[in-house]
N, C-alpha and C positions, 0 to 999 in steps of 0.2 A: 504493500500500500504506500509506503513512504516513497518508493521509487516512482510510482505512478503520480503521486502528489508533486514530486520534484519535477517530473516531466511537464505536468500541467503548468506549474509556476514558470518554468523556463519558456514554454511556448507563449504564455501570457505576456511575459516580459518582452519577448521578441516582437509580438504583435503590437504591443504598446509603443515600441521603438520603431515600428515600420520595417522590421528586419526579416520578415518571412522571405525565404529564398525564391528566386525566379525559377519557374519550372523550365526544364530543358526538354519537355515533351512537345512535339509539333502538333499533337492533337490527342484527344482522349484515348484513342486506340492505337496511336502511332508509337513506334519504339522511341526510346530516349536517345537524344543526340546532344553533343556539346556544341552549343550555338556559337560561342566565342572561345576558341582555344587560346590559352595563355602560355607565356614562356617566362620563367625566371631567368633574367639576363645574366646571372652568374654563370650560366651554362656557356655563354659566348663571351665571357669577360676578356679573354685574350684578344679577341677580334674587336671588341668595343674599345679597348685601349688604343689600338692602332687606327681604327677607322669607325668611329661611332655612327656617322650618317650612313655609310655604306652597309654597316652591319644591321642597322635598324631597317633599312630598305630590304635587305635579304631576309630578315625575320618576317616582315610583312609578306614578302613574296612566297615564303614557305607556307603561308596560310594562317599565321597567328594574327589575332585581332586584339589581344591584350598582352601587356608585359608587366613584370614585377621587377622593380629596380633593386640593385644591391650596390649603391653608389651611383654618382652622376658623371663620373669620368671627366671632371674638370669643367663641365658645362653649367651655365647658369640655369635656374628654373625656367626662365623665358625661353632660352635656347632648347632646353629639353622638351618643353611643350610644343615648340615649333616643329621639332623633329617628329614628335608623335603625330601631330596633325598632318604633316606632310605625307605620312605613310598610312593614314587611316587607323592609327593605333590609339588605344587608351591605356593608362597605367593605374589600375585600381589600388595597387599596393606598392610599398617600398620596404625593404629590409633595412633595419637600423639596429643600433645597440641600445640597451636600456638607458645609458647615460644621455643619449640624444633626446630622450623624453624627460628624464628626471632633472637634467642640468641645463639642457639647451632647447627647452620646449618651444620657445618663441620662434627661433630660427628654423627648427625642424618643421613646425606647423606651417610657417610661412612658405617654405619651399614646397611642401606637399600641396598646399592650397593653390599656389601658382602653377604647379604642374597639372593639377587635376586629380591628385592622388587622394583616396579616401582612407585607406588602412595604413596606420603606422604599425608595422609588424616587427616584433622583436625576433631577430634571427636566432639568437642563442643567449645563454646566460653564462656568467663566470662561475663554473661549478666549484671553484676553490672556496667560494664563500657560502656554499649551500651543502651542508653536511647532514642535516637531520630533517625529520618530518616537520618540526616546528619552523625550520628555516623555509621550507616550501610553503607552509601556511602563511608566514610573514610575506613571502613573495606574492602570494595571492592578494594580500592587502595592498601591496605596492601596485599590482596590476589594476586593482579597483580604483586607486587614486589616479593612476595614469589614464584610465578609461574616462574618468570624470573630466579631466583636463582636455582630453581628445574630444569628447562629446561637446564640451563648451565651445570648441573651435570648429565644430561642424565636421569632425573627423571621427575615426573609429580605431580603437586600440586592439591589437591582436598579438598572438604569440605562436611561434613556429617551433615545433619539437624536433629533437633528434631521438636517439634510443635511450639515453640516460633517464628520461622522464618516466620510463616504464620499469625501471629497476627499483624494486621495493626498498624502502628506507624506514626503519623502525616499524615494520609491519604494515606500511601504507605505500601505495603507488603514487609517486609525485604527480603524475598527470591527473589522477583523480582528485588529488588535493588541490591542484590549481583550478580545475574545472569546478569542483564543488565549492571552492572558497571564493569564486568570483561571480559577480552579478552579470547575467546574460545580456543585460541592456548596456553594460559598460565594456565587457571584454569578449572578444571573439577568438577562435582558435583556427590555426591553419595546420591541419593534420598532414604531416609528411608521411605518405603512405608507405614509402620504402622503409623509413626508419622504424615505423610502427611494426611492420612485418619483420624487420631484422631483429626486433626485440621480442618476437614471438607472439605478437598481438594480431588479432583479426580485426581489420578496420571496421567491418560491418558491425561487429559486436560493440565497438566503441560508439558508432553512430546510434545504435539502439540504446546504449547505456546513458548517453548524454545527447539526447535529441536536440537538434537545432543549434548546437554549439560550434559546428565546424563549417564556417562560412567560406573557407578556402581550403584547397588541398594542393599538395605538391605531388605531381604525377611522375613517378619514377618506377621503372621496372627492375626486376632482379632475376639473376640466373638461378638455376636449381640449387638447392641445398646439397652439400654443406657450405659451398662457397658463398652463395647468395650475394654475388657481386652486382653492382649497379650496371644497368644496360639500357638500351633504347626502349622506349615504350612499345610494347607489342612483340618484342623479341625475347621476352623473359617468361616467367611462370605466374606472374600476377594475374588473377582472375578479374579483369576489368569489368566485364559484364555484371558479374555478381556484386562487385564493390559499388559500381555506379548506379546499379538498380536501386540502391538505398539512398540516392542523393537527396530525396525530399526529407527523409527522416534526419539525415545529417545536417541539412540546412545549407548545402553547398551552393555558392553563388559564383565562385571563380575557380578555374582549374589551371594550374601552372605546371607545365612540363619543366623538369629539371634533370640534368645529369652533371654531377660534380666535376668529373674529369674525363670527358669524351675524347677519344683519339682524334676525331675529326668533328669539331663542334657543329659546323653547318650540315654535314651529312647526318649527324645525330638528330638535330632538331627537325630536319626534313622527314626522316623516317618516323619519328614520333608523331609529328603532325599528320602525316599520311595515314597512320594507323588510327589516330583518334578521329579524323574526319570520316573514316569509313565505319567507325564503331557504332553499333546500335545496342541499346540495353533496356 
């Protein structure tokens, strides 16, 4: 009963904040599709450093319609927005460090607003400072405070996981402590599907356990166990149809392809985009 009550409270909070996910279904009986495939630009960071305009053009040509930043490669917010608009792209999210919100919020928010970014997404935390379950609970409080500041600026605060968030500490799972300790109207989560799988988790089970909390996902594939190495989307063993069939329960609004270290970044993002464009779920 408590789980059901928690789910109802979460959905009510999301409704009040206008945060119900956009459906990705073309019609009532049509299969699901990803309408706007996104790319975490960390995947092509080496190319962005050398030629940001050319890389953005190539990203759009590969079929991506959304991008998530991980730095602006020396460009001003105005220049970044101009590049996005020139190639028919939008940037719903940017990856930043927690200090950018806690200590430099004004500048961080101003840049995001100028570019058209909505989500200020924490890429990772300094795990040297987080040792206990109480530390994770305190971090949830920090996230709520950051979420209030983001909301006041017309933005949304989010957190991106790796595998460590699923390693039990003091008998509790940090990811559950973060989700359970944060207000759904203040804090969203970007579930990295690869790292969740790497930690032995079933993404669908998390979608059902915490409905509506995962407004973004990182779409990364994995080779077969025991290696479970990162690979292009569609060339691994992740069951994308099963995972994305639960998109409404999860609350997914944005899907960002990512590969941390592809041998050929452009070939990798093209392969992933081609697979996702053809996927029906």
